[in-house]
C-alpha positions in Angstrom: 272.6 270.6 77.9 275.0 273.2 76.5 274.8 275.2 79.7 275.6 272.2 81.8 278.6 271.3 79.7 279.6 275.0 79.8 279.5 275.4 83.4 281.6 272.1 84.0 284.2 273.1 81.5 284.5 276.8 82.9 285.3 275.8 86.3 288.2 273.5 85.2 291.7 275.1 85.3 293.0 273.1 82.2 290.2 274.3 79.7 288.9 277.4 78.2 285.8 278.2 76.4 286.6 279.8 73.2 283.3 279.9 71.2 279.8 278.8 70.9 278.0 278.1 67.5 274.2 278.5 67.7 271.0 278.7 65.8 269.5 282.1 66.9 271.4 285.2 67.2 269.7 286.5 70.6 270.4 283.2 72.4 273.8 282.5 71.0 274.9 286.1 72.0 273.5 285.7 75.4 275.2 282.4 75.9 278.5 283.8 74.8 278.4 286.9 77.1 277.4 284.9 80.0 280.7 282.6 79.5 282.9 285.3 78.0 283.5 283.8 74.7 282.9 284.4 71.0 279.4 283.8 69.7 278.5 282.6 65.9 274.8 282.3 65.5 273.1 280.7 62.3 274.5 277.3 63.2 277.7 277.4 61.0 280.2 275.6 63.1 282.9 275.9 60.2 283.3 279.7 61.1 284.4 278.8 64.4 287.2 276.7 63.3 288.3 279.1 60.7 288.4 282.0 63.2 289.8 280.1 66.1 292.6 277.5 65.2 293.5 277.2 68.8 290.4 275.2 69.3 291.0 271.5 69.9 287.8 269.9 71.6 284.0 270.4 70.4 281.0 269.4 72.6 278.0 268.9 70.2 274.9 269.5 72.2 272.5 270.4 69.4 269.1 269.1 69.1 269.1 265.5 68.0 267.6 266.4 64.6 270.7 268.7 64.1 273.7 266.6 64.3 275.3 265.8 60.8 276.5 269.2 60.0 278.1 270.1 63.3 279.6 266.6 63.3 281.0 267.2 59.8 282.4 270.6 60.6 284.0 269.2 63.6 285.7 266.4 61.8 287.0 268.9 59.0 288.2 270.9 62.0 290.1 267.8 63.5 288.4 268.3 66.8 288.4 265.9 69.7 284.3 265.3 69.6 281.8 264.8 72.5 278.4 264.5 71.2 275.0 264.2 72.8 272.7 261.2 72.7 271.1 260.1 70.9 273.7 259.9 68.3 271.2 260.6 65.5 267.3 260.8 65.1 267.4 258.3 62.2 269.3 255.0 61.4 270.5 256.3 57.7 271.7 259.5 59.4 273.5 257.5 62.1 275.3 255.3 59.4 276.5 258.2 57.4 277.9 259.9 60.6 279.5 256.4 61.7 281.1 256.4 58.2 282.5 259.8 58.6 284.0 258.7 61.8 285.6 255.4 60.8 289.4 255.5 61.4 289.1 259.0 62.9 292.2 260.0 64.6 291.0 262.3 67.4 289.2 261.1 70.5 285.4 260.7 69.9 282.9 259.9 72.3 278.9 259.9 72.7 277.3 261.1 76.0 276.3 257.8 77.2 276.1 259.5 80.8 274.8 256.5 82.7 278.2 254.7 82.0 279.5 257.5 84.6 276.9 256.8 87.3 278.1 255.2 90.4 274.8 253.2 90.7 274.9 251.7 87.1 278.7 251.3 87.4 278.2 249.2 90.6 275.3 247.2 89.0 277.6 246.5 86.1 280.5 245.2 88.2 278.2 242.8 89.9 277.3 241.4 86.6 280.9 241.3 85.4 281.9 239.5 88.5 279.1 236.8 87.6 277.5 237.4 91.2 273.9 237.2 89.3 275.0 233.9 87.4 273.9 233.6 83.9 271.7 236.7 82.9 268.0 235.9 82.0 266.0 239.1 81.9 266.1 242.9 82.2 263.5 245.4 82.9 263.8 249.1 82.4 261.3 251.8 82.8 261.7 255.5 82.2 258.8 258.0 82.7 258.6 261.6 81.2 255.4 263.6 80.9 253.4 265.5 78.2 255.1 268.6 79.0 258.7 267.6 78.2 257.7 265.7 74.9 256.6 268.9 73.4 260.0 270.0 72.8 260.7 267.2 70.3 257.1 266.4 69.3 257.0 266.5 65.5 260.7 267.4 65.2 262.0 263.8 65.8 260.9 260.2 65.7 260.1 259.5 69.2 261.4 255.8 68.8 264.9 257.6 69.0 264.2 260.0 71.9 264.6 258.5 75.4 265.4 254.9 74.4 269.3 255.5 74.1 269.5 255.7 77.7 268.6 252.2 78.7 269.6 250.6 75.5 273.1 251.5 76.1 272.9 250.3 79.7 271.3 246.9 78.4 274.1 246.6 75.8 276.9 247.6 78.5 275.5 245.4 81.1 275.1 242.2 78.9 277.9 242.9 76.5 275.6 241.7 73.9 273.5 243.1 71.0 269.8 243.2 70.4 268.8 240.8 67.5 264.9 240.9 67.7 262.5 243.5 68.6 258.6 243.6 69.1 257.1 247.0 70.1 253.7 248.7 70.8 252.5 252.1 71.2 249.3 253.7 71.7 249.3 256.3 68.8 252.3 255.3 66.7 254.8 257.5 68.8 253.0 260.4 67.2 251.2 262.0 70.2 251.9 263.5 73.5 249.4 261.0 74.9 251.6 258.0 74.2 254.2 255.5 75.4 256.6 252.8 74.1 256.6 249.3 75.3 259.4 247.0 73.7 260.2 243.4 74.2 264.0 242.7 73.3 265.9 239.7 72.9 269.9 239.8 72.9 272.2 237.6 71.1 273.2 235.9 74.3 269.5 234.9 74.8 268.9 237.5 77.3 265.4 239.1 77.2 264.6 242.7 78.1 261.4 244.9 78.4 261.7 248.7 77.8 259.1 250.8 78.9 259.0 254.5 78.1 256.0 256.8 79.1 255.4 260.5 78.5 251.4 260.5 78.4 251.0 261.7 81.9 251.1 265.3 83.3 254.1 266.4 85.2 253.9 265.1 88.7 255.8 265.4 91.9 259.4 265.2 92.0 259.5 261.9 94.1 257.5 259.9 91.5 259.2 257.0 90.1 260.9 258.2 87.0 263.5 255.5 86.3 264.3 251.9 87.3 266.4 249.1 86.0 266.5 245.5 87.1 268.6 242.6 86.1 267.6 239.2 86.9 270.1 236.2 86.8 270.2 232.4 87.7 271.9 233.3 91.0 270.3 236.6 92.0 269.1 240.0 90.9 270.1 243.7 91.1 268.3 246.9 90.6 269.0 250.7 90.3 266.0 252.8 91.5 267.4 255.9 89.4 265.2 258.7 90.7 265.7 258.5 94.6 267.8 261.4 95.6 267.7 260.7 99.2 266.5 264.2 100.1 262.6 264.9 100.6 261.4 268.7 101.1 257.7 269.0 102.4 256.0 272.2 101.6 252.4 273.6 102.3 249.6 272.3 100.2 250.9 268.9 100.2 253.8 269.5 97.8 256.9 267.3 98.0 260.1 268.1 96.2 263.3 266.0 95.8 266.2 268.1 94.9 268.8 266.5 92.5 271.8 265.3 94.6 273.2 262.8 92.0 272.8 263.7 88.1 273.5 267.4 88.0 273.7 269.7 91.0 275.7 272.4 92.6 277.9 272.4 95.7 279.6 275.5 96.8 279.2 277.1 93.4 280.6 274.1 91.7 278.6 271.9 89.1 278.8 268.2 90.1 277.3 265.1 89.1 277.5 262.3 86.5 277.8 264.9 83.7 281.0 266.1 85.3 282.4 262.7 85.9 281.8 262.1 82.1 283.5 265.3 81.2 286.5 264.6 83.4 286.9 261.0 81.7 286.5 262.5 78.4 289.1 265.2 79.0 291.5 262.5 80.5 291.3 260.5 77.0 292.0 263.9 75.2 295.0 264.5 77.2 296.3 260.8 76.6 295.3 261.0 73.0 293.3 257.8 73.7 291.8 257.1 70.2 292.0 253.4 70.8 288.9 253.8 73.0 286.6 255.3 70.2 283.7 253.2 69.5 281.6 253.6 66.6 279.4 250.6 67.5 278.6 252.4 71.0 277.2 255.3 68.9 275.4 253.4 66.4 274.1 250.2 68.1 271.4 251.9 70.1 270.4 253.9 67.0 269.8 250.6 65.1 267.7 249.1 67.8 265.6 252.3 67.7 265.2 251.7 64.1 264.0 248.1 64.8 261.3 249.5 67.5 260.3 252.1 64.9 259.6 249.3 62.3 258.0 247.0 64.9 255.5 249.4 65.8 254.9 250.6 62.1 254.6 247.1 60.9 253.0 245.4 64.0 255.3 242.8 63.6 258.6 241.2 65.3 261.7 242.9 63.5 265.0 240.8 63.6 268.4 242.0 63.1 269.5 242.2 59.4 
């Protein structure tokens, strides 16, 4: 993710990459050389702000289990902050971070990148315009695989891993919050051979089913990885979020589907929904739009993840406290 954001920022004419803070010396120095900026290994973000007082904006793209320290340093450095999702890998950590951001006088946002997808934006507009009538239920499915999960397995609670994508979309589409959860998993979200199936009830009485799976081996790029459906009294709408509209057929029955939507390059420039998100964030920074800061959008999905975790652990329905 850091490389995606660095590419997008480096191709802008109104931004300059100044420094990177990373964990290991080799990777940090390589990254710094690639983008022509200073590198600070050891994960000590405060050194960046001490040595570079001209820095105004920080993108936090650390692993989800390393968020509090860089966020605290960025707050002390009076930075405009864009932080990767999930906001935290635990509810108590998220609450602590939210308290630190309460009343923050710089622009803050979280990388809920699907809000900048033309597909999901169009779906939400249909709902907002009441074309589906009263909402009744939502279905979301997101498939990963056993190889991808190894990056985070044992390092973070998997109830907090991929769930933030669709939980945020459900909140954004309904304009409502989750009040009740019942969830199941095969091995307690502690194995690469696992999945998550959660039944959610929203305050507006909309029901939702969220399915996330990573128990399979990596498969073809045209396999259905993500789908989102909304059903109402007057109709339904869906986003098939894996179809890139391009198929490449190769020898040996191999079929590829290059990304033409999320993160791709055209004539040497990085494009896609991450670029749109960065564009919107920098526009907020230029206007000093702190009124749009939303701590709720950061912490609410984490609260639902905590409800999912408790439901799996206790084998019971969990209601909002």
